[in-house]
C-alpha positions in Angstrom: 44.3 133.1 36.9 42.3 134.2 39.6 44.7 132.6 42.0 47.4 135.1 40.9 46.3 138.3 42.8 46.4 136.2 46.1 49.5 134.7 45.4 51.2 138.5 44.8 49.5 139.4 47.6 51.2 136.7 50.1 54.4 137.0 48.4 54.3 141.0 48.8 53.3 140.3 52.2 56.6 137.7 52.9 58.7 140.3 51.6 57.5 142.6 54.1 57.7 140.5 56.4 61.4 139.6 56.2 62.1 143.4 55.7 60.9 144.0 59.2 58.0 146.4 57.2 54.9 144.6 57.3 52.5 146.4 59.8 51.7 143.4 61.8 55.2 141.4 62.8 54.8 137.9 63.1 57.7 138.4 65.4 54.9 139.3 68.5 53.0 136.3 68.5 56.4 134.7 69.3 57.4 136.7 72.6 55.5 136.8 75.8 55.2 140.7 76.9 55.6 141.5 80.2 54.9 145.2 81.7 56.8 147.1 84.1 54.8 149.6 85.8 57.2 151.8 87.8 57.7 155.8 88.4 61.1 156.7 86.6 60.6 160.3 87.0 58.9 162.4 90.8 59.4 162.2 93.9 59.0 158.4 93.7 61.7 157.5 91.1 64.3 157.4 93.5 63.0 153.7 94.9 61.2 153.0 91.7 63.7 153.0 89.0 65.7 150.3 90.4 62.8 147.9 90.5 62.4 148.6 87.0 65.9 147.8 86.2 66.0 144.6 88.6 62.7 143.5 86.6 64.6 143.9 83.5 68.0 142.0 84.3 65.4 139.3 85.6 63.7 139.0 82.5 66.9 138.7 80.5 68.4 136.1 83.0 65.1 134.4 82.2 65.2 134.7 78.4 69.5 133.6 78.3 68.0 130.2 79.7 65.6 129.7 76.7 62.7 131.7 78.1 59.3 130.5 78.9 57.3 127.7 77.1 59.6 128.0 74.1 59.5 132.1 74.0 61.3 135.3 74.7 59.9 137.4 77.3 59.6 141.0 76.0 59.2 143.9 78.4 57.0 146.8 77.8 58.2 149.3 80.4 55.8 152.4 81.2 56.6 155.6 83.4 53.3 156.7 85.5 55.9 159.4 87.0 54.7 159.6 90.4 51.1 160.3 89.8 48.0 157.9 90.7 45.8 158.3 88.3 48.4 158.0 86.0 49.3 154.6 87.1 45.6 153.8 86.4 45.8 154.5 83.0 49.0 153.4 82.3 47.9 150.0 83.4 45.0 149.8 80.9 47.6 151.1 78.3 49.6 147.7 79.2 46.5 145.4 79.3 44.5 146.5 76.4 46.9 148.1 74.0 50.2 146.6 74.7 48.8 143.3 75.3 50.9 142.6 78.1 50.2 138.9 80.1 51.1 140.1 83.6 52.3 143.4 85.1 55.5 143.9 87.5 55.3 147.5 89.4 53.6 149.8 91.9 55.2 151.4 95.0 53.0 153.0 97.1 49.7 151.8 98.2 48.0 154.4 96.2 49.7 153.7 93.1 48.6 149.8 93.8 44.9 151.0 95.0 44.7 153.2 91.7 45.2 150.2 89.4 43.3 147.7 91.4 40.1 148.2 89.7 41.7 148.1 85.8 43.1 145.0 86.9 40.1 143.3 88.1 38.1 144.3 85.6 39.7 143.0 82.9 41.2 140.2 84.8 45.2 141.2 84.3 47.5 140.2 86.6 49.7 142.2 88.8 52.4 141.2 91.2 53.4 144.1 93.7 57.0 144.0 95.1 56.6 146.3 98.4 55.4 146.1 102.0 52.2 147.7 102.7 49.5 148.1 105.3 47.2 144.6 104.6 43.6 145.2 104.6 43.5 143.8 100.7 43.5 140.3 99.0 42.5 140.7 95.2 42.4 137.4 92.9 44.3 139.7 90.4 47.3 140.6 92.9 50.1 138.6 94.1 51.8 139.8 97.2 55.1 139.4 97.0 56.2 142.5 100.0 55.4 142.1 103.7 51.9 142.2 105.6 52.1 144.2 108.6 52.6 140.6 110.3 56.1 139.9 108.5 57.3 143.7 109.1 55.7 146.5 111.0 54.6 144.3 114.3 57.5 142.2 114.7 59.8 145.6 114.4 57.4 147.5 117.2 57.8 144.5 119.4 61.3 144.4 118.8 61.6 147.8 120.1 59.8 147.4 123.2 61.9 144.2 123.9 65.2 145.0 126.2 67.5 144.6 123.2 65.6 146.9 121.0 66.0 149.4 124.1 62.7 149.0 125.8 60.5 151.5 124.4 57.7 153.4 125.9 56.8 156.3 123.5 56.4 155.9 119.9 56.6 159.2 117.5 54.6 157.5 114.4 55.8 159.7 111.3 54.7 159.0 107.7 54.2 160.6 103.9 50.4 161.2 104.4 48.7 159.1 102.4 47.3 155.3 102.7 50.4 153.1 104.1 51.1 155.1 106.3 47.8 156.1 107.8 46.9 152.3 107.8 49.7 150.8 109.1 49.5 153.5 112.2 46.1 152.6 112.6 46.8 149.1 113.3 50.3 149.9 115.2 48.4 152.2 117.7 45.2 149.7 117.8 48.7 147.0 118.7 50.5 149.4 121.4 46.8 150.0 123.2 46.7 145.8 123.5 50.3 146.6 125.0 48.8 148.9 127.7 50.5 152.2 125.9 48.2 155.3 126.0 46.9 157.6 123.6 49.5 160.6 125.1 52.2 158.1 124.9 52.0 157.9 120.7 52.2 160.9 118.4 51.1 160.9 114.6 52.9 163.4 112.7 52.3 163.2 108.4 54.2 165.1 105.3 53.3 165.5 102.0 55.0 163.7 99.4 58.2 165.2 98.4 58.4 166.8 101.6 61.7 168.7 102.6 62.1 170.5 105.8 62.2 168.4 108.8 63.7 170.9 111.2 60.5 171.3 113.1 59.7 167.9 112.8 62.9 166.7 114.2 63.4 169.2 117.0 59.6 167.8 118.4 60.7 164.1 118.0 64.2 165.4 120.5 60.7 167.4 122.7 58.7 163.9 122.6 61.7 161.8 123.6 62.1 164.1 126.6 59.4 162.2 128.4 60.6 158.6 128.4 62.1 156.1 126.1 61.3 156.8 122.8 61.1 155.1 119.2 60.3 156.4 115.9 58.4 154.6 113.8 59.3 156.1 110.0 56.9 155.1 107.3 58.2 158.1 104.8 58.5 157.2 101.4 60.4 158.6 98.7 62.7 161.2 98.6 61.6 162.6 101.6 63.5 160.8 103.6 66.8 162.3 102.5 66.1 165.6 104.2 64.8 163.9 107.1 67.7 161.4 107.8 70.1 164.7 106.9 68.0 166.2 109.8 68.3 163.8 112.2 72.3 163.9 112.2 72.5 167.8 112.0 70.1 167.8 115.5 72.5 164.9 116.7 69.5 162.2 117.8 71.8 159.4 117.6 70.0 155.5 117.6 71.6 155.0 121.1 69.3 157.5 122.7 66.0 157.4 120.0 66.0 154.5 117.3 64.4 155.1 114.4 63.3 152.2 112.7 62.0 152.8 109.0 59.6 150.4 106.9 60.8 152.5 103.5 64.4 153.0 103.7 66.4 150.6 102.2 70.1 150.5 100.6 68.8 152.3 97.2 67.5 154.9 99.6 70.6 155.6 102.0 73.0 155.6 99.1 72.3 159.3 98.6 73.4 160.2 102.4 76.4 160.4 104.5 75.1 157.5 107.2 77.9 157.7 110.2 75.5 159.9 111.6 73.0 157.5 111.0 74.8 154.7 112.5 72.8 152.1 114.7 69.4 153.6 113.2 67.0 150.6 112.1 65.1 149.5 109.1 62.9 146.3 109.4 62.2 144.2 105.8 62.5 140.7 104.8 66.0 141.1 103.0 68.8 142.9 103.3 72.0 143.0 100.5 74.6 141.8 103.7 73.3 138.6 103.9 75.7 136.0 103.7 74.6 132.8 102.0 75.2 131.7 98.4 72.1 132.7 96.4 72.6 136.3 97.8 76.3 136.2 96.9 75.2 135.6 93.1 72.0 137.9 93.2 74.5 140.5 94.3 77.1 139.8 92.0 74.6 139.9 89.2 73.1 142.8 89.6 76.2 144.6 90.1 77.8 143.1 86.7 74.3 144.0 85.0 74.4 147.6 86.7 77.9 148.1 85.0 77.2 146.5 81.8 74.1 148.5 81.1 76.2 152.1 82.2 73.3 152.5 85.2 74.1 155.6 86.8 76.0 155.1 90.1 76.6 151.6 88.6 79.7 152.0 91.0 78.0 151.9 94.2 75.1 149.5 92.7 73.2 148.0 95.7 70.4 145.6 96.2 67.8 146.1 98.8 64.6 144.3 99.8 61.9 145.2 97.0 64.7 144.3 94.4 64.5 141.2 95.4 60.6 141.1 95.9 60.7 141.5 92.1 62.9 138.8 91.4 61.1 136.4 93.1 58.0 137.6 91.5 59.1 137.3 87.9 60.5 133.8 88.9 57.9 132.5 90.3 55.5 133.6 87.7 57.5 132.2 85.4 57.6 128.5 87.1 54.0 129.3 87.0 53.3 129.6 83.3 55.7 127.0 82.6 53.9 124.7 85.0 50.4 125.8 83.1 52.1 125.7 80.0 50.0 129.0 79.0 49.9 132.8 80.2 45.5 132.6 80.6 45.6 134.4 84.0 43.1 132.0 85.0 45.5 129.3 84.8 48.2 130.7 86.1 46.8 131.9 89.1 46.0 128.2 89.7 49.4 127.5 88.9 51.2 129.9 91.2 49.3 128.3 94.4 52.3 127.1 96.6 55.2 127.9 94.0 57.9 127.8 95.4 61.6 129.6 94.5 64.8 129.7 96.7 65.6 133.3 97.2 68.2 135.9 97.9 67.0 136.2 101.7 68.6 132.3 102.4 65.1 130.6 102.5 62.6 129.1 100.1 60.0 130.9 99.7 56.5 129.8 99.1 53.2 131.5 97.7 50.6 130.9 100.1 47.9 128.6 98.6 44.7 130.8 99.5 45.5 134.2 100.4 48.2 135.1 97.4 51.0 136.7 99.9 54.3 135.2 100.0 55.2 133.5 103.4 58.7 135.5 104.1 61.1 135.7 106.8 61.6 138.9 109.2 64.7 140.9 109.9 65.8 144.0 111.2 69.1 145.2 110.7 71.1 148.2 112.0 72.5 151.1 109.3 76.5 150.8 109.4 78.5 153.5 108.3 79.2 151.9 104.6 75.1 152.4 104.1 74.5 148.4 104.4 72.8 146.9 107.3 74.2 144.5 110.1 71.1 142.0 111.1 70.5 142.4 114.4 67.0 140.1 115.1 65.5 137.8 112.5 62.6 135.1 112.4 63.5 131.2 112.6 62.1 131.1 109.1 59.1 132.9 106.6 56.3 133.7 108.5 52.7 133.2 106.8 51.0 136.6 105.9 48.1 137.9 108.0 46.9 140.4 104.9 43.8 141.0 107.7 45.2 142.3 110.5 43.8 141.1 113.8 44.0 144.0 115.4 41.5 145.9 113.7 37.8 144.8 114.8 35.9 142.8 111.9 38.8 141.1 110.6 38.2 137.8 112.1 35.4 137.5 109.7 36.9 138.5 106.7 37.8 135.1 104.0 41.3 134.1 103.7 41.3 133.6 100.2 41.8 135.7 96.8 40.7 132.7 94.6 38.9 133.7 91.9 34.8 133.0 91.5 33.9 131.7 88.3 
């Protein structure tokens, strides 16, 4: 007699689960939750929206192969709206409320630095897919974008070479936040080491969302009259569109003043008439135009996904470097979870060391065993009239990242490991 209330409750609960009305769905335990933390609105949406879509495509591909450890991946997407403090709030929400096992996201360094204390406090795991200024190494972050020695330094060395135009003067133009300022601090020290004087270095910053580049481009023309000049652009987000349009308006051509960009790829060029920009440069670790079987499949899959999901302007869908870094990062994490047999952060962190993946850039990339950075090839591409890039220089193979730049005093004493102490 005493068992009837229990039986009634159990039967009722079973019925609710079957109808999907039970407040706690058993299905939740059968998925692995994956956070996607990218700006889908605001000034950075032009760059970050495609990373969200690439993350979803990659998750779909992994699920189609059976998921990870017998479980399907479930994406939890949030929009921090290009609002840096909101990134931290959304990160905390993903880890504490949504209970995700990993987060893929952020673009700007200010957004990454906003969320970093949250991930370290809660022992969460963030995969960061964009080139950055270095000067950081966290046990709770895996950096799948480039450190300065995998992008900025080689780009400037190229500009100083005969093949790159033998530049003697440098106009450092960036958005006013930590990544451009720290990168330019490193580049200024590097240029000093090469004998370039401060009078031959100009440094200018504009706020996020800046749109009037008429005066700045005129000043670039004036500065370039003093000798062979190159522009190093760390302009981020939708400000790149008016900047490049103004270069075209004022007739600045790559043969006169080459511009090398660290945050402009195929996605940002989709909204620009690239004909006046032919020959201008970008330094990345991947370009859509790379000719190899892995990239052919990657680009084809992305275009098919964009069409199937009816993404905006899917007819002109392109891949770019941070999209490839997102794709590599998610696949490496999935491999690490499979190796560890669990999503436990400490065990996955350990399993990530030395993970390899055949990437669309044509190389088998390796996650460094100690510093949480990918070994990456370095490439410099010229803008073509179709918005693609022709690679004009590249390293012989993947390069190990140097998170702490040797051009910053005291960095030689910093540890070269990011392993969490237990």
